[in-house]
N, C-alpha and C positions, 0 to 999 in steps of 0.2 A: 383503292380509288374507285368510287361509284361509276357506273356506266351513265350514258346520257339518257337513260330511261326517264320519262316524265312521271310525275307523281300519280300513282294509281293506275298506270298503264301496264301492258304486257311487255315482258323483256323483248327488246328489239331482235330482229332476225330477218331472214330472206324468205318471203312468202312464195310458195309454189302450190297452186291449187288450195286444198284445205290444210296443207302442211306448212311448217316453218323450219328452215335450216338455221342452225346456230353454230357458227364456226368457233372452235376453241380458241381462246385468247383474243378473239375479236368480239364475240357476243357473250363470252363467259370470262370470268376472272380466275386467277390462280387461287386455289384453296388447299393449303398445305395439309391440314388435319385429314380432310377427306381423301387427298391423294395418297397419303401414307397408309390409311386404312384400306384404300382401294387396292394398292399393290399387295398388301399382306392378306386381306380377307377375301376381297372379290376375286383376286387372281387365283389364290389357292382353292377357293370353292369352285371357280370355273373349271378347274382341272379334275374335279371329283369324279367325273364320268369316264375319265381316261382308263382306269382299270377294267371296267366292263367292256369298253370299246376294244381293248387289247385281248381280254380273255374270251369274249363271246362273239365279237364281230370281225375278227381276223385282221385287225389293223396292227401295225407295229406301234411301239410307244411314240415314236416321232410323228407318225401319221395321225395318231389319236390326239396328240398335243396340237398339231396343225388344225385338225377338225375343231377342237375346242376353241382355238384362236378365231376361226371363222365364226363360230357361234357367238363369241364375245363381241366381235365386230358388229354382227347383226343386232345384238342386244343394244349396243351403244347407239345404233342408228335410230332407236326409238326416240331419244331426246335430241340427237344431233341432226338428223335429216327430217324427222317427222314432227318434232316439237312438243311431244308430250312431257309435262312437268312431273314425271313419275320415274322413280328408279326401277327399271325393268329387271326381270329375272326369269327363271324357269317356271313352268307350271308344275312345281315339284310334286303335289299330291297325285298327279297323273302318272308320274314315272313308274311306280310299282305296277300299275295296270299295263303300261307300255311294255315294260320288260317281260311280264308274264305272257302278254299276247304275242309279241314278236318272237321271243325265244322259244315259246311253246308251240308256235304255229310253223315257223320257217325252219328248215333243216340245213340251209347253207347260208354263208354270209351274203351272197347275192340276193337270195330271197328275203333275208332280214332287212337289207338296205332298201329293197323294193317296197317292203311293207312300211318302212319308215317314210319313204317318199309318198306312198298312198295316204298314210295318216296325215302327213304335212299338207298335201294338196287338198284332201277332203276338208281339213280344218280351215285352211285358207279360204276355200270356197264358201264354207259355212259362215265364217266371219264376214266376208264381203256381203253375202246375201242378207244376213240378219242385221249387220251394221248399217248398210245403205238403206234398207227398207225400214229400219227401226223395229223390226219384229223380235229382236233379241230379248228385250225386256219382257215382252208378252209371253214368249216361249218359256223363259225361266220362271215367270210368275205362274204359268199354267202347271208347272211341275210341282207336285205336292211336297211338303217338307219331309214327309216320311221317305220319299224316293231320294230327295237331295241328301238327307241324312244317311241313307243307305249307301249312296255313292261315296260320300266323304268318309264314312266309317269303313267302307270297303277299301278305300285307299290306305287307311291306317293299318288294317289287317294285312293287306298285301305288302305294305312296307315292312312290317314286323316279320312276316314270313320270308321276305327277301333278305333281311339282315341275318337271320338265323338259319338260312338254307344250308344244310350240311352237305349237299351235293355240289355246291359252288366252291370249288377249290380256291378261287381268287378272292373270295369274300374275306373281310378283315377278321371276322370271328374265327374262321378256319385257318387263315395264314398267320395272323398275329393275335392270338386269343387274349393274352394277358394285357398287352398294350391297348387292344381294341376295347376290352371291357372297362379298363380304367378310363379311357377317353369318353366312352359312352356314359359311364356313371358320372363323370365330372361335368359333362355337358348338361345332362339331365338335372343335376344338382344346382348348377349355376343358372340354368334357364327357367326351371319350373318350381324349384323348392321354395315354399313360402317361408320357412325358417331362415334360409339363406337370404332371401329378398329383404326380410325384416332386419337382419344383421347388416346387410350391405347398405341399407338406408341410414344406418347409424354409424357406419365405419367407412370413411372415404376411401381407404386403400382397397377394401373389398369392392366398393362400387367401381373404382378404376379398373380393377381386374375383370369384373363382370362386363365392363364396357368393351373389352377386347374381343368379345365374341368367342370364336372357335380357337383363337390362338393359344390360350392356356392349355386347352385339351390337346392340341397338336404338340406343344412342348412336352407335356407330361408323357404323351404316347411315345414321342421320340426318345426320351430318356429311358423309359421302361423298355422300349423295344431294343435299344442298344444294350442295356444292362442284362436283359434276359436272353439276348442273342436272336430274338425274333426278327430283327431288322439289321440290314447292312446297307450302308450308304456308299454309292459309287458316284461321287460328284465329278462331273465333266466340265471342261472349260470350253469357251467359245460361244457361238450362237447357233440357233437352230437354222438349218438350211431350208427355209420355208418354200421356195419354188420347187425344189426337188421333192420334198415330202408332200406338198400340195398336189403335184402331178401324180404321184403314186396313189395318194388317197382318192383323187378323182377317178382313177382307173378302177379302184375297188368299190366305190360307193355311188358315184353319180349315175342317175338313170340315162344320161346322155351316152354312157359307155356300156353299162351292164344291162340296159334295157328298161323300158318303162313298166310299171306294175300292170298286171293283168286286170281285167274287169272284176274277176272273182276276188282279187286282193283289195281293190277299191271297195267292193261291197262288204267284205269281211271287216274292213277298217272303219266303216261308217258308225257303228254304235260307240266305238271308243272316241271318235271325233266329237260325237254329241256329248258324251260324258265329260270330255275335256272342256267343251264349251261351257258347261255348267260351272266347272271349277274356274275357268277363265272369267266368267261373268261375276262370280263371287269376288275374285281379286279386283276386278274393275270397280265394283261397288265399294269395296274397302278403300281403294285408292281415292275415289271421289269423296268419301266421308272423311278421310284423313286430311285432305286438302281443305274441305269445307270447315273443319274444326280449327285448322291452323290459319286460315285466311284472315280472320278478324284481327290477328296480332300483327299483321303486316299490311297496312293500308297503302304502302308505297308501291307494291307490286301485285298486279292482278294475275292469278294463276288460271290460265285458260285450259280447262279440261273438257274434252269433248268425247262422248261415248262413241259416236260414229267415226271420228278420226282415229281413236284407239283401236276400234275394230279393223278399220282399213289398214292402218300401219302394222298391226300385228299380223293381219292376213298377208300383207306383202312380205314381211320378214319370214313367215312360215313357208310361203311359196318359193322364195329364193333359197331358203335353207334346204327345202326338199329336193332341190336340183343340184346345189353345189356341195352340200355337206349334210345329207339327210340323217338327222337324229332327233326325232320328234320329242317334244316336251321342253326343249331348250329355249323356245321363243315365246315367253309369256309377257304379261303386262306389268307385273308388280313383284318386287322383292321387298316384302313387308318390313323386315328388320332394317334394311338400308333406308327405306323411305322414312321410317320413324326417326332414325338418327339425323338424316338431312333436314327434315322438317323441324325437328327440335332446335337445331342450331339456327336455321333460317328464321324461325319465329322469335328468336332472342334479339333480333334487331339488324338493321342494315349495316351497322358497323361490324357485325360478326360475319354476315354473309350478304353481299349485295343482292344477288339473285339466287333463287332456288336452283337455277341451272349451273351456277358456280359449284354448288355442292354435288349435284349429280355428275357433272363433267369431271370433277376431281375424283369422285369415288370410282368412276369408270375410267380413270387415268386418261381423261380427255379423249376417249374414244379409241385409244390405241392400247391393246393388251400387251404392253412391252415386256411384262414378266414372262410371257409364254416363249419368247425367243431367246431368253438368257439362260443358257444351259446350266450354269452353276446353281441357279435358283430352282429351275425345273427338276433337275436330277436330285437336288437336296430334298425336294418335296415328294419325289416319286414313291418312296416306301410308305409315306403317310397318306397317299391318295385313297387306298381302299378304306382307311379309317374315316377320311373326309366324306366319302359316299355313305358309309354306315351312319355317321353322325347326322348327315343331312336327312337320311331316311327316318332315323329315330325321332328327331325333333319334329319332322313333318308328320310322322305317324301319331305322335303324342298330341300335337296340336289339332290334328284332324279328329282324333278320338274325342277330345274334350269338346270340340265344336259340334260334332255330330250328336253327342249325347244331350246337348241342349236344344237340338233342332225340334224335338217333339217331347211332349210331357205325358201323353196318354200311354199307359202301360202296354196296351195291345199294339199301338203304333210302334212303340219302342221294340217290341218283340219282332214285328214284321221288318223293322229297320235292320235289326241284327241279322235276320235270315237273308235279307236282301244284300247286306254287306258281305256275308259269307259267299253268296252266289257270285257277286262281282269279283271277289278276291280269288276264287277257285276255278271259275269257268272262263271260257272265251267270252268276248264282249257281247256277242249276240245272245248266247245262252244265259249269261249273267243278267242282261237287260230283260230278257223275256221271263226268266225265273223271278226276278225282282218284281216286275209288273204283275205277274200271276200271283205272287205271294201277297202283294198289297191289295189286289182286287178281291182275293178270296178271304184274307184275314181281316182287313180293314173295311173294304167295300169301295165301290166306285165313287161314292160321294166325295172322297178326298180330292179327286180330280175335278169334280164339279164345283167344290168349295173353293179350290185354288183359282178356277176360272172366274167364279163370282167375285172373289176378292180382287182379282185383276180389274174387273169392270168398275169396282167401287173406288179404285185408286186413281 
């Protein structure tokens, strides 16, 4: 049943300042297909960071699941409390940089979480300053494509290095090699293979399988893992004791307990906050273009997207996350795959989806990550979570690599871009940034910065 939205207007909600609150089942309608996909895909993917939280950050499995639940709640607030018509997600390309920086710099879990807080608060401040002043677009326009490409390609290299790190005993490649390789190969084939895409376009059953996202790979990995003995499933009954595990997680991670980051930690985290901002801005531009392309097909609902609002909302989420559940990179502005799915159904007509917020709310299970507290489901997924992280990094790395290689066409700039990417993926953020800038200035010349600035003035 349609809402009382007038033709061509924005979906109703409760305004507060520049933001809009939309209450599930009051300002959004029930959307069964999106809800089922949200439980299966969004829930399982949201738990993908749990293995690294347990293996490298000193959390128990239950504490890590509780932290992931807080991250999911904050992500859902993007549409529920702030009003962005975007399916939000992680800043996934930044994750390899973040892991390399935090795990390579800090020696104890306390220092690691302090660095996560420093990154989150730096990024939140940067978003507020650049968003409120409107300088964000000018800053990104000033950065030449060769440096942007180096950052994006560096994220790809760092992701691949992370997947195949032989020193990480908790990685899927080391703990479940046969199941992991099968899952990675299947995901690559179904996501990027041109022959498969041509075949799926002609075969409805293959198209239906491809639309399931990561689920086929998880099923194959589970079957192979059990068959080869790489996996054992210890399914528990009951529900997660959220208050108890939230309290113990708070004691281990919150700066209110373990102490605030030092000045040196804030300074060390600055370059990575800047790098992440460039990735964030790219996601924001992508989201705006996706909405602009879909809007003509739905004259009945106006999708109000505001760059300044998205900056401020994401900044608030990162600031809160940095205090209650610090794990930087989990509070971004766009989950591209989900936004594509939601907009495609929304554009097919009001009878299919009354408001885009119906689809977003359904995919994020109406703002409540109920899967995280159901122990039979969580413990069933537990052996598959390292593979979920590896798949996320692989798909992100491949997508980043293909995007970066189209960023520049000049052979010399491409060479400088590759060297810059290697510097970003191997060194700490300050060293990587300085090495990348030095390489571009020496090999390409300072004119690329002047050209970017001139292009900004002409737009």
